[in-house]
N, C-alpha and C positions, 0 to 999 in steps of 0.2 A: 652247275656243278655236281658231280657223280658222288653220290653219298656214300659209295663203297670206298672212296679214297679219302673220306673225310674222317679223321680220327681226332679224338680229344689228345693233345700232348701227354697228359697225365697217364693215359692207358698204355701207351707204348714208348714211352720218353726213355726207358731203359734199353730200349732196342735200337736207339738213335734215330727215333721217328718223332717229328713234330709238325704242327701246321703253319703254314704261312698266313699273312693277312688275307689272301684271296682264297685260302681253304685248300691250297695245294699241300700234298702229302710230301714233306722233305725228309729225305733219307740222307742223313749225315754220313753214313759209312758209304753209300754209293750214289752221290747226286748225279742228276741227268739233266739235260737241256730243258725237258718237259716240266721240270719243278720250278724253272726259273720264270719270273714275270717281272715286266717293267713296274707294274703297279706295287709288286712286293718290295723291289729294290727301293722305289721311291719311298714308300711307307716306312720300310725299316731304317733307311738313312736319315730320313727326316725326323725320325723319334729317337735316335741316338745322339747323345751329347759327347762333343770332342772333350778331349783332356780328362776323360774319366769322370766328367761332370764337376771338376774340380775348377770351376770359373764362376764369375758372378753372375753372368748372364747366359742363357741357354744358347748354345751355338751347335748346330748339328753338323753330322758328318755330311749331310747333303749340301749345306752351305759351304762347307770345306772343298767338296767335290766340285762345286760350282766356281770356287775361286781357283781351283787347279785348272779347270777348264778354261776359265779367262785367262789364265796366264799362258797356257800352252799355245804353240803354233798351230795352224790348221790341221796338218797332218796327223797330229796326235789327239785331237779333240774327242774323238770317240773313245780312244783308250783312256783319256783323263776321266770321262763321265763314268767308266767302268772300273777305274784303279782301286776303289775301296768298295765295289759292289758286293763282295763276298761278306763284307762286314753287316750287310743288311740281313743275312742269315746267321752269322756267327758272333755279332756284336763288335764294338770297337774295343780292342784290347790295348791298353796303354802300352807305349814301348818297352818300359823297363819290366813290366810283367810279360810281355810277349816274348822277350829275350830269355826269360826264365822257363817258359813253358815251350819253347820253340820246337823242342823235338817231337812234342806230341801235337800242338797246334798247328805247325807248319805244313805237315803233309795235308791235313784237313783243309786249311786255308787254300793251299795250292791246288787241290781238286775242285773246289768251289771256283776259283779264278779260272782254271782251264774250262769248266763246264759254261761258266758265264760268258767268257770271251768267245767260246765256240759258237754258242747259241746266237750271239750278236755279230758274228762274222769279223771279229777284230783280232789282229794279230797280238798274242800274249806276249810276244817279244818287245811290244812297244812299251810294256811297263818299265823297263829299264830306262828308256828315254823319259818318260813322264816322271820319274822318280826325282829328277832335278827340279821340276816345278812343283812336285809335292813337297819337297823340303823348303823351296822358296815360301810356299803357302804357309807351312808350318811357322817359319820365322816370322812371316806378316803377322799371322795369327798370335803367336806368342807375344811380339812387340804390343799388339793391341790389348790382349787379355791380362798381360802380367805388368805391363808398363804404361798403358793408356796411350800408345803411339797410334794415332788415327790416319796417319799420313796416306797409305795405299788402300787400306781396308775401306775406309770411307769414300773413296773414288769408286771402289768395286760395287758398294751398295748403291751409289748414285747410278752407276752403268745399268746395274739389274734392276732398278725401280723404272728406268726409261724403257727397258725391253719388256718388263712384265709388270706395269703399273697395275696396283689394286689386287695383285695376287698373293696368295700365302706362299711361303717357302715350299711347301709341299706341292702346291699347284705350279709353282715356277719350275721346280725339279722335274716333275712329272711331265710338263709340257716340253722340257728340254730333252728328256730321255726318249720320248714320242717322237719328236722331230728328227732325232738321229736314227732310231731303232725300230720305229712301229712297223717297217716292212719286213722285220725279222721276227716279229712277235706273232705267235700263234695261240689263240685262245686267252690272251692276256689283256 
């Protein structure tokens, strides 16, 4: 890691700069593909709880992403893995709040989505098709966390245990990202 590019977020956070988990300097005003890494995406999304944390058990954005990936047909799998990747850098803003701050948050989110999809060679327009599966996953998750309906989500976890037996969610998600995108990762 180049020490010239490593800053403490407190020193220049008022300039839109912060560090990622891997020590990359993230410029929130002008993000670039070089700032993005699979490990940062994996770490960020596995550490962020869905539903604004307002659920009984921790359920990460990474787990949600894996559910969307599972639901999607093959031609959308890569886009599904990246559909919330910007949240690794921006956090998971719950829908009601996101709607209230859309005018300022939306353009920043769009910049990060564009840079992430560009870096990993995935067509950003596929997000429109992934949205259906994202909503389907939200409904499954809501039924599970709010009403205790275990129908699909328990099957999903059984499938994931078979695929990645003995791994943590962070390890599972990082393995999945690397299996799809490691050929596009430089220095990450």
